[in-house]
C-alpha positions as CSV (number, residue, x, y, z in Angstrom):
1,M,19.4,10.4,3.6
2,K,18.4,7.0,4.9
3,K,16.5,4.6,2.6
4,S,15.1,1.1,3.0
5,H,13.1,-1.0,0.7
6,W,12.0,-4.6,0.5
7,L,10.1,-6.9,-1.9
8,T,7.9,-9.6,-0.5
9,L,6.4,-12.5,-2.5
10,L,3.9,-14.7,-0.7
11,T,1.9,-17.7,-1.9
12,A,-1.3,-19.1,-0.5
13,A,0.7,-22.0,1.1
14,A,2.4,-19.4,3.3
15,L,-1.1,-18.0,4.3
16,G,-2.3,-21.2,5.8
17,P,-4.9,-23.9,4.9
18,G,-8.1,-22.9,3.2
19,A,-6.4,-19.9,1.5
20,A,-7.0,-19.2,-2.1
21,T,-4.4,-20.3,-4.6
22,T,-3.6,-16.7,-5.5
23,A,0.0,-15.3,-5.3
24,H,0.6,-12.0,-3.6
25,A,3.4,-9.5,-4.4
26,Q,4.3,-6.5,-2.3
27,L,6.9,-3.8,-2.9
28,A,7.5,-1.2,-0.2
29,A,10.0,1.6,0.3
30,D,10.7,4.0,3.2
31,L,12.8,7.2,2.8
32,E,14.1,9.5,5.5
33,A,15.5,12.9,4.6
34,G,17.0,14.2,7.8
35,A,15.1,14.1,11.0
36,A,12.1,16.0,9.6
37,F,10.8,14.3,6.5
38,K,9.8,10.6,6.2
39,G,8.3,9.1,3.1
40,R,6.5,5.8,2.4
41,Y,5.6,3.9,-0.8
42,N,3.7,0.6,-0.8
43,D,2.5,-1.4,-3.8
44,I,0.5,-4.6,-3.3
45,R,-0.6,-6.7,-6.3
46,L,-3.0,-9.7,-6.2
47,P,-3.4,-11.7,-9.4
48,G,-6.2,-14.1,-9.4
49,E,-8.2,-16.5,-11.4
50,G,-10.1,-14.3,-14.0
51,G,-9.1,-11.0,-12.3
52,R,-6.6,-9.0,-10.4
53,A,-6.3,-6.1,-7.9
54,E,-3.6,-3.5,-7.1
55,D,-3.3,-1.2,-4.1
56,V,-0.7,1.6,-4.3
57,F,0.0,4.1,-1.5
58,A,2.5,7.0,-1.3
59,G,2.7,9.3,1.7
60,F,4.9,11.3,4.0
61,T,5.1,12.6,7.6
62,N,6.8,15.8,8.7
63,P,7.1,16.7,12.4
64,L,6.4,20.4,13.2
65,S,7.5,20.0,16.8
66,D,8.2,17.2,19.4
67,K,4.4,16.8,19.8
68,V,2.8,17.7,16.5
69,T,3.4,15.9,13.1
70,L,1.7,16.5,9.8
71,K,0.9,13.5,7.5
72,A,-0.5,13.2,4.0
73,G,-0.9,10.5,1.4
74,Y,-2.5,9.3,-1.7
75,R,-3.9,5.9,-2.5
76,V,-5.3,4.2,-5.6
77,F,-7.0,0.9,-5.5
78,E,-7.8,-0.7,-8.9
79,G,-9.0,-4.1,-9.9
80,G,-11.5,-6.3,-11.6
81,V,-12.7,-9.7,-12.8
82,N,-13.8,-10.9,-16.2
83,I,-15.2,-14.4,-16.2
84,S,-18.2,-15.8,-18.1
85,D,-20.7,-15.0,-15.4
86,V,-19.4,-11.6,-14.1
87,Y,-17.6,-8.6,-15.3
88,S,-16.7,-6.0,-12.6
89,Y,-14.1,-3.3,-12.5
90,T,-13.3,-0.8,-9.7
91,W,-11.0,2.2,-9.6
92,V,-10.9,4.2,-6.3
93,N,-8.6,7.2,-5.8
94,Y,-8.3,9.3,-2.6
95,A,-6.0,11.6,-0.8
96,S,-5.8,12.0,3.0
97,A,-4.1,14.4,5.4
98,G,-3.9,14.6,9.1
99,V,-2.3,16.0,12.2
100,L,-0.8,13.7,14.9
101,F,-0.7,15.0,18.4
102,T,1.6,13.2,21.0
103,C,1.2,13.8,24.7
């Protein structure tokens, strides 16, 4: 079983001039179980002034043949802001599935 994972911390200074002063944290992991099954996890967090956001994804691919691969995943995006002028909160969940054809 092959595994890889990484943690990335970025600041606005690394994003270039004019970027917001918000830090960004990302955690990602890939997993391979034999030649058939590959998994992926990705977690991005964005804290901000008066609010925050988080985007989490987990999914996998599984080849059926040399030309056909199944894929499926689940994502949740959640975040909000609470300042004196605005209160807003969002929580979106969805699952996706697909078939990849290679010529």
